C-alpha positions as CSV (number, residue, x, y, z in Angstrom):
1,M,134.0,134.9,90.6
2,K,132.8,132.3,88.2
3,D,130.0,130.1,89.6
4,M,130.7,126.4,90.2
5,E,129.9,124.3,87.1
6,W,128.0,121.2,88.0
7,D,128.6,118.0,86.0
8,S,125.5,116.0,84.9
9,N,126.2,113.3,87.4
10,G,126.4,115.7,90.4
11,G,130.1,115.0,91.0
12,E,130.8,118.5,92.0
13,L,128.2,118.3,94.7
14,L,130.4,115.9,96.6
15,H,132.9,118.8,97.3
16,T,132.7,121.4,100.1
17,P,133.5,125.1,99.5
18,G,137.1,126.2,100.3
19,G,137.7,126.8,104.0
20,V,135.2,124.3,105.4
21,K,135.3,120.6,105.9
22,D,133.3,117.5,106.8
23,T,134.0,115.9,110.2
24,Y,133.0,112.3,110.6
25,G,133.9,108.9,112.0
26,A,136.6,108.8,114.8
27,E,137.5,112.5,114.2
28,C,133.9,113.6,114.9
29,A,133.6,111.3,117.9
30,N,136.9,112.8,119.3
31,K,135.8,116.3,118.6
32,L,132.5,115.8,120.5
33,K,134.3,114.2,123.3
34,I,136.8,117.1,123.6
35,Q,134.0,119.7,123.4
36,S,132.1,117.8,126.2
37,A,135.2,117.6,128.4
38,V,136.0,121.3,128.0
39,R,132.4,122.3,128.7
40,E,132.4,120.1,131.8
41,V,135.5,122.1,133.1
42,L,133.8,125.4,132.3
43,N,130.6,124.4,134.1
44,S,132.6,123.2,137.1
45,Y,134.0,126.8,137.4
46,G,130.4,128.2,137.6
47,F,130.0,129.2,134.0
48,R,126.5,128.8,132.5
49,D,125.9,128.0,128.9
50,I,124.6,130.5,126.4
51,Q,123.7,130.3,122.7
52,T,123.7,133.3,120.4
53,P,122.5,133.4,116.7
54,A,124.9,132.3,114.0
55,F,124.4,135.6,112.3
56,E,124.0,139.2,113.7
57,Y,123.7,142.7,112.4
58,F,126.9,143.9,110.9
59,D,127.2,146.8,113.5
60,I,127.8,144.2,116.3
61,F,131.2,143.5,114.7
62,S,132.0,147.0,113.3
63,K,135.5,148.5,113.3
64,E,134.6,150.5,116.4
65,R,134.0,147.3,118.3
66,G,137.6,146.2,117.5
67,T,136.7,142.9,116.0
68,V,137.8,141.5,112.6
69,A,138.1,143.6,109.5
70,S,135.0,144.1,107.4
71,K,136.5,142.3,104.4
72,E,136.9,139.2,106.5
73,M,133.2,138.8,107.3
74,F,130.7,136.8,105.4
75,K,127.9,139.3,104.7
76,F,124.4,139.1,103.3
77,F,121.1,141.1,103.5
78,D,117.7,140.5,105.0
79,R,114.4,141.5,103.4
80,G,114.7,144.9,105.1
81,N,118.1,145.4,103.3
82,N,119.9,145.3,106.7
83,T,123.5,144.0,106.4
84,L,123.9,140.8,108.4
85,V,127.1,138.8,109.0
86,L,127.9,135.3,110.1
87,R,129.6,135.8,113.5
88,P,133.4,136.0,113.1
89,D,133.9,136.3,116.9
90,M,131.9,135.2,119.9
91,T,132.8,138.0,122.4
92,P,130.7,140.9,120.9
93,P,127.4,138.8,120.7
94,I,127.8,137.7,124.3
95,A,128.6,141.3,125.3
96,R,125.4,142.3,123.6
97,C,123.4,139.7,125.5
98,V,124.9,140.8,128.9
99,A,124.0,144.4,128.2
100,K,120.5,143.3,127.2
101,Y,119.7,140.7,129.9
102,Y,121.9,141.6,132.8
103,R,121.9,145.4,132.5
104,D,121.3,146.0,136.2
105,E,123.5,143.2,137.6
106,D,126.7,144.5,139.2
107,M,128.0,141.2,140.5
108,Q,129.8,138.4,138.6
109,I,128.2,137.1,135.4
110,R,129.7,133.8,134.1
111,L,128.7,132.6,130.6
112,C,130.2,129.8,128.4
113,Y,129.6,128.4,125.0
114,V,130.6,125.9,122.3
115,A,129.9,127.5,118.9
116,D,131.2,128.0,115.4
117,T,132.7,131.2,114.1
118,F,133.1,132.2,110.5
119,V,136.0,134.3,109.1
120,N,136.5,134.9,105.4
121,T,140.3,134.4,105.3
122,G,140.3,133.4,101.6
123,K,140.3,129.8,100.5
124,Y,143.9,129.9,99.3
125,K,145.4,130.7,102.7
126,G,145.0,127.1,103.9
127,K,143.0,128.2,107.0
128,L,139.5,127.0,108.0
129,Q,136.8,129.6,107.6
130,Q,134.4,127.8,109.9
131,V,136.1,127.2,113.3
132,T,134.6,125.6,116.4
133,Q,135.4,127.4,119.7
134,A,134.6,126.5,123.3
135,G,134.9,129.6,125.5
136,A,134.0,131.5,128.7
137,E,133.3,135.1,129.5
138,L,133.5,136.6,133.0
139,F,131.8,140.0,133.5
140,N,131.7,142.5,136.3
141,D,135.0,141.5,137.8
142,G,138.0,143.7,137.0
143,S,140.4,142.1,139.5
144,S,143.7,140.4,138.9
145,D,142.2,137.3,140.6
146,A,139.7,137.1,137.7
147,D,142.7,137.4,135.2
148,A,144.5,134.6,136.9
149,E,141.4,132.4,137.1
150,M,140.7,132.6,133.4
151,V,144.3,131.7,132.6
152,A,144.1,128.8,135.1
153,L,140.8,127.8,133.6
154,T,142.5,127.7,130.2
155,V,145.2,125.4,131.6
156,K,142.6,123.1,133.1
157,C,140.6,122.9,129.8
158,L,143.7,122.0,127.8
159,L,144.7,119.3,130.3
160,K,141.2,117.9,130.3
161,S,141.3,117.7,126.5
162,G,144.2,115.3,126.8
163,L,147.0,117.8,125.8
164,K,150.1,117.2,127.9
165,E,152.7,119.7,126.8
166,F,151.8,123.3,126.1
167,Q,152.8,126.9,127.1
168,I,150.7,130.0,127.6
169,E,152.2,133.3,126.6
170,A,150.8,136.2,128.5
171,G,151.1,139.9,127.8
172,H,149.2,143.1,128.4
173,A,147.5,145.3,125.8
174,G,148.2,148.4,127.9
175,F,152.0,148.0,127.5
176,F,151.9,148.7,123.8
177,N,148.9,151.1,124.0
178,G,150.7,153.2,126.6
179,L,153.9,153.4,124.6
180,V,152.2,154.5,121.3
181,K,150.1,157.1,123.2
182,E,153.3,158.5,124.8
183,A,155.0,158.5,121.5
184,G,152.1,160.3,119.9
185,F,152.0,158.1,116.8
186,S,149.2,158.5,114.3
187,E,146.5,155.7,113.9
188,S,148.1,154.7,110.6
189,D,151.7,154.5,112.1
190,T,150.3,152.6,115.1
191,A,148.7,150.1,112.8
192,K,151.9,149.5,110.9
193,L,153.9,149.2,114.1
194,R,151.4,146.8,115.5
195,S,151.5,144.6,112.4
196,L,155.3,144.5,112.5
197,I,155.4,143.6,116.2
198,E,152.7,140.9,115.8
199,S,154.8,139.3,113.0
200,K,157.9,139.6,115.2
201,N,159.6,141.6,112.4
202,F,161.8,143.8,114.6
203,F,164.1,144.7,111.8
204,G,161.0,146.3,110.2
205,V,160.1,147.9,113.6
206,E,163.6,149.5,113.7
207,D,163.2,150.8,110.1
208,L,159.8,152.2,110.8
209,L,160.9,154.0,114.0
210,D,163.9,155.5,112.2
211,N,161.4,157.2,110.0
212,L,159.1,158.5,112.8
213,T,159.6,161.2,115.3
214,V,160.2,159.3,118.6
215,S,162.5,159.7,121.5
216,K,165.6,157.6,121.8
217,E,164.3,156.1,125.1
218,L,161.0,155.0,123.7
219,K,162.6,153.6,120.6
220,E,164.9,151.5,122.9
221,I,161.8,150.1,124.7
222,F,160.1,149.1,121.4
223,L,163.2,147.3,120.2
224,K,163.7,145.6,123.5
225,M,160.2,144.2,123.6
226,P,160.9,140.7,122.2
227,E,163.7,140.2,124.9
228,M,161.4,141.1,127.8
229,F,160.5,137.5,128.7
230,N,159.8,136.1,132.2
231,N,161.7,138.7,134.2
232,L,159.3,141.5,134.9
233,D,161.4,143.1,137.6
234,E,164.2,143.7,135.0
235,A,161.6,144.9,132.5
236,A,160.2,147.3,135.0
237,E,163.7,148.7,135.7
238,F,164.5,149.1,132.0
239,V,161.2,150.8,131.3
240,K,161.1,153.0,134.4
241,V,164.0,155.2,133.2
242,R,162.7,155.5,129.7
243,S,159.0,156.0,129.9
244,K,156.7,158.3,131.8
245,S,153.5,156.4,131.0
246,E,151.5,155.2,133.9
247,E,149.6,152.8,131.6
248,V,152.9,151.1,130.8
249,Y,153.9,150.7,134.5
250,K,150.5,149.4,135.4
251,A,150.7,146.8,132.7
252,I,153.9,145.4,134.1
253,E,152.5,145.4,137.7
254,R,149.4,143.6,136.5
255,L,151.4,140.9,135.0
256,K,153.4,140.5,138.2
257,K,150.1,140.0,140.1
258,L,149.1,137.4,137.5
259,E,152.3,135.5,138.1
260,T,151.8,135.6,141.8
261,I,148.2,134.4,141.8
262,L,148.9,131.6,139.4
263,K,151.2,130.1,141.9
264,S,148.2,129.5,144.1
265,Y,146.8,127.3,141.3
266,G,150.2,125.6,140.8
267,F,150.2,126.5,137.2
268,E,153.1,129.0,137.1
269,N,155.2,126.7,135.0
270,Y,152.7,126.8,132.2
271,I,153.1,130.6,131.8
272,T,155.6,132.7,129.9
273,V,155.4,136.5,129.9
274,D,155.9,138.3,126.6
275,L,155.6,142.0,126.6
276,S,155.7,142.1,122.8
277,M,152.4,140.1,122.6
278,L,149.6,141.9,120.8
279,S,146.2,140.8,119.7
280,N,144.3,140.9,116.4
281,Y,141.3,142.2,118.4
282,S,141.8,145.9,119.4
283,Y,139.0,145.7,122.0
284,Y,141.5,144.1,124.5
285,T,142.5,146.5,127.3
286,G,144.4,144.4,129.8
287,I,145.9,140.9,130.2
288,I,146.0,139.0,126.9
289,F,147.2,135.4,126.4
290,R,147.6,132.6,123.9
291,A,148.4,128.9,124.3
292,Y,150.7,127.0,122.0
293,T,151.9,123.4,121.7
294,Y,154.2,121.5,119.4
295,G,152.8,120.1,116.1
296,N,150.8,123.2,115.4
297,G,152.0,126.8,114.7
298,E,148.6,128.3,115.5
299,A,147.3,129.1,119.0
300,V,145.1,126.4,120.5
301,A,143.6,128.9,122.9
302,T,143.3,132.7,123.2
303,G,141.9,135.2,125.6
304,G,142.1,138.5,127.3
305,R,140.5,141.4,129.2
306,Y,138.2,143.8,127.4
307,D,136.9,146.3,129.9
308,G,135.6,148.8,127.4
309,L,133.5,146.6,125.0
310,L,130.3,146.4,127.0
311,S,130.0,150.2,127.3
312,Q,129.5,150.2,123.5
313,F,126.3,148.2,124.1
314,G,125.1,150.5,127.0
315,K,126.5,148.7,130.1
316,D,129.8,149.9,131.7
317,A,131.4,146.7,133.1
318,P,134.8,145.0,133.1
319,A,135.1,141.7,131.4
320,I,137.6,138.9,130.5
321,G,137.3,135.9,128.3
322,L,139.0,132.8,126.8
323,A,138.4,130.7,123.8
324,I,139.7,127.1,123.2
325,V,140.1,126.7,119.4
326,I,138.8,123.2,119.1
327,D,139.9,122.6,115.5
328,Q,143.5,123.7,116.3
329,L,143.5,121.6,119.4
330,M,142.3,118.6,117.5
331,L,145.1,119.1,115.0
332,A,147.7,119.3,117.8
333,L,146.3,116.2,119.6
334,S,146.3,114.2,116.3
335,R,149.9,115.1,115.5
336,Q,150.9,114.2,119.0
337,K,149.1,110.9,118.8
338,L,146.9,111.8,121.7
339,L,143.5,111.2,120.2
340,D,141.4,108.2,121.3
341,E,141.3,105.8,118.4
342,E,138.9,103.4,120.1
343,L,135.9,105.8,120.4
344,L,133.9,104.0,117.7
345,Q,133.9,100.5,119.3
346,G,130.3,99.6,120.1
347,T,128.7,96.2,119.4
348,L,126.8,94.9,116.4
349,L,124.0,92.5,117.3
350,L,123.1,90.3,114.3
351,Y,119.8,88.4,114.3
352,P,117.6,86.4,111.9
353,Q,114.0,87.7,111.3
354,S,112.6,84.8,113.3
355,L,114.3,86.1,116.5
356,R,113.5,89.8,116.1
357,D,111.6,90.0,119.4
358,K,114.4,88.4,121.4
359,A,117.0,90.6,119.6
360,V,115.1,93.8,120.4
361,R,114.9,92.8,124.1
362,K,118.5,91.9,124.3
363,A,119.6,95.1,122.7
364,E,117.6,97.2,125.1
365,E,119.0,95.2,128.0
366,L,122.6,95.9,126.9
367,R,121.8,99.6,126.2
368,S,120.5,100.0,129.7
369,K,123.9,98.9,130.9
370,G,125.6,101.6,128.9
371,E,126.6,99.6,125.8
372,H,126.2,101.0,122.3
373,I,124.3,98.4,120.3
374,Q,123.7,98.4,116.5
375,L,120.9,96.0,115.5
376,V,121.2,94.4,112.1
377,R,118.8,91.9,110.7
378,K,120.6,89.1,108.8
379,S,119.8,88.6,105.2
380,S,119.2,84.9,104.4
381,V,121.5,85.2,101.3
382,K,124.5,86.8,103.1
383,P,126.9,84.8,105.2
384,V,127.9,85.8,108.7
385,E,131.4,86.5,107.4
386,E,130.2,89.5,105.4
387,Y,128.7,91.1,108.5
388,K,132.0,90.5,110.4
389,E,133.9,92.3,107.6
390,Y,131.4,95.1,107.6
391,A,131.8,95.5,111.4
392,K,135.6,95.7,111.0
393,R,135.2,98.4,108.3
394,M,133.0,100.4,110.7
395,R,135.6,99.9,113.4
396,I,133.2,98.0,115.6
397,K,135.1,95.8,118.1
398,K,132.5,93.2,119.0
399,M,129.8,91.3,117.1
400,L,127.0,89.2,118.6
401,F,125.0,86.7,116.6
402,L,121.7,85.6,117.9
403,N,121.9,82.1,116.5
404,S,118.9,80.6,118.4
405,E,116.6,81.2,121.3
406,D,119.3,79.9,123.6
407,E,122.6,80.7,121.9
408,I,124.5,84.0,121.3
409,V,127.8,83.7,119.4
410,T,130.4,86.4,120.3
411,W,133.3,87.6,118.1
412,R,135.9,90.1,119.2
413,L,137.1,92.0,116.1
414,N,140.5,93.6,115.8
């Protein structure tokens, strides 16, 4: 690829590379507020913060780990010629940490984070390549109660962010995995079938199955998958006479338990079961889920159970996680007119040089009461009106002018 050509005035330096963006002003304030709100919910559920490096060894995210494809990672080399990558996913690094620092712990481990991930999707696909996530990982608990708690926690985080209308689709990785094992499909055919089901192309699924050796009964299940919504009893009856896979049966039973437990939280109306749901991450082994809302076609939250991943780092333990995709959530909140437009209010305190000491004391007094105060010394050649116009441009809602030792003039700015 041709290097960027810089003009002599540095104009090109004002642009960011494709796939990344600046966040400033009210958008930045809202983003930080949402991150803080989500972290508060995660902490309230007993999750403790963890930070991992922005880059790791390539092998942490290798194909065997089930994370993103190699071509979608940003790679570079250290001085020892080791291949490093910017983290495309938070789950493997945290799994590495748990295997390293909690190797002998067999009771619950709860960790949470707010961090950026980096995926090289290609700048022409219109997707951000640097994405902020807030997430939680629960280790050493393989119960259906842990499944339900993580889904409920996702609901709580989205509500706390200000989102009002959304739906969480829940599926189970074992349903598809059990069917393809029973059918005896090759790895290549399984990958093609997975891709078609993920894209909801069931005409393509039918064409592919017509060209594979598969029983009529299993073919009927694959083609029926998109219709198996929210009636697990009917789905179980349909599957029971067509499949002999215990993994498939257990997947349906686990989803039934999830529905039952979520009623204890009062969140059952937020959940829709979708047995055709699959994930881009092949390390998922159990419950998987994604949250959607209107105004955005991408998921605002994802999650699932990955009971086999830690064993690849030397610790055999069940685990389940969730990730709130902050950038997608921000987009949805913006389109739904739910972002707080008043976050940048604050107060500008204007003073002449002669009243500097009084201005500093007044500013500290107001800050101690929780106000955000911007101190500005007035130029003798600029009228007060220029400062008022400046305050409006900066979306400051109040301006104080220290006119004398005894007088402070106040303006409310719209």
